[in-house]
C-alpha positions as CSV (number, residue, x, y, z in Angstrom):
1,M,21.3,92.5,101.0
2,A,18.6,90.2,101.5
3,I,18.0,89.5,97.8
4,S,20.7,88.4,95.0
5,Y,20.1,88.3,91.4
6,N,23.3,86.7,90.7
7,K,21.6,83.7,89.5
8,L,19.8,85.5,86.9
9,W,23.0,87.2,85.5
10,K,24.4,83.9,85.3
11,Q,21.4,82.5,83.3
12,L,21.7,85.5,81.0
13,I,25.3,84.6,80.3
14,D,24.4,80.8,79.7
15,K,21.8,81.9,77.3
16,K,24.0,84.4,75.6
17,M,21.4,87.2,76.2
18,S,22.3,90.7,77.5
19,P,20.4,92.6,80.2
20,A,19.2,94.9,77.6
21,E,17.8,92.3,75.4
22,L,16.1,90.7,78.4
23,R,14.8,94.3,79.3
24,K,13.1,94.6,76.0
25,K,11.8,91.2,75.7
26,A,10.1,91.2,79.2
27,D,9.0,94.8,78.9
28,I,10.9,95.8,82.0
29,A,11.5,99.4,82.7
30,P,15.1,100.7,82.9
31,N,14.8,101.7,86.5
32,T,13.5,98.4,87.4
33,M,16.8,96.8,85.8
34,T,18.8,99.3,87.9
35,R,17.0,98.1,91.2
36,M,17.9,94.6,90.1
37,R,21.6,95.3,89.5
38,K,21.6,96.8,93.0
39,D,20.2,93.6,94.5
40,Q,16.9,95.5,95.4
41,E,13.3,94.2,95.4
42,V,11.2,94.2,92.4
43,T,7.6,93.0,91.9
44,I,6.5,89.4,91.4
45,Q,5.1,90.5,88.0
46,V,8.6,91.5,86.8
47,L,10.0,88.1,88.0
48,E,7.2,86.3,86.3
49,R,7.9,87.9,83.1
50,I,11.7,87.1,83.3
51,C,10.8,83.5,84.3
52,K,8.7,83.3,81.1
53,I,11.3,84.6,78.7
54,L,14.0,82.6,80.3
55,D,11.6,79.4,80.6
56,T,12.8,79.0,84.2
57,D,11.6,79.1,87.8
58,F,12.0,81.8,90.6
59,G,14.6,79.9,92.3
60,D,16.6,79.9,89.3
61,I,16.9,83.8,89.1
62,I,16.7,85.0,92.6
63,E,18.1,84.1,96.0
64,Y,17.6,85.0,99.6
65,V,21.0,85.9,101.1
66,P,20.3,86.9,104.9
67,D,21.9,90.3,106.0
68,K,24.8,90.0,108.7
69,S,22.5,92.1,110.9
70,D,19.8,89.7,110.5
71,E,22.1,86.8,111.4
72,N,23.4,88.9,114.6
73,D,19.6,89.6,115.7
74,M,18.9,85.9,115.4
75,Y,22.0,85.0,117.5
76,V,20.9,87.6,120.2
77,D,17.5,86.3,120.3
78,I,18.8,82.8,121.0
79,L,21.1,83.9,123.7
80,K,18.1,85.8,125.3
81,R,16.2,82.5,125.8
């Protein structure tokens, strides 16, 4: 998992907004919400609409979380040098 939307879900709780309400206000397709629940990639346009509705920035709703395999690859590369 390289992307996490945990910050988004926390923002919704803080703003007392349900994911369904966000989906309707930001005109997000149900399958896109499913992708977000599974921490999968969505388009920048979707993230922009969410930021506009929540009056926030990208970094407040999405976070990069390196995969363990990415970290292991990095260590292997360092050891090869």
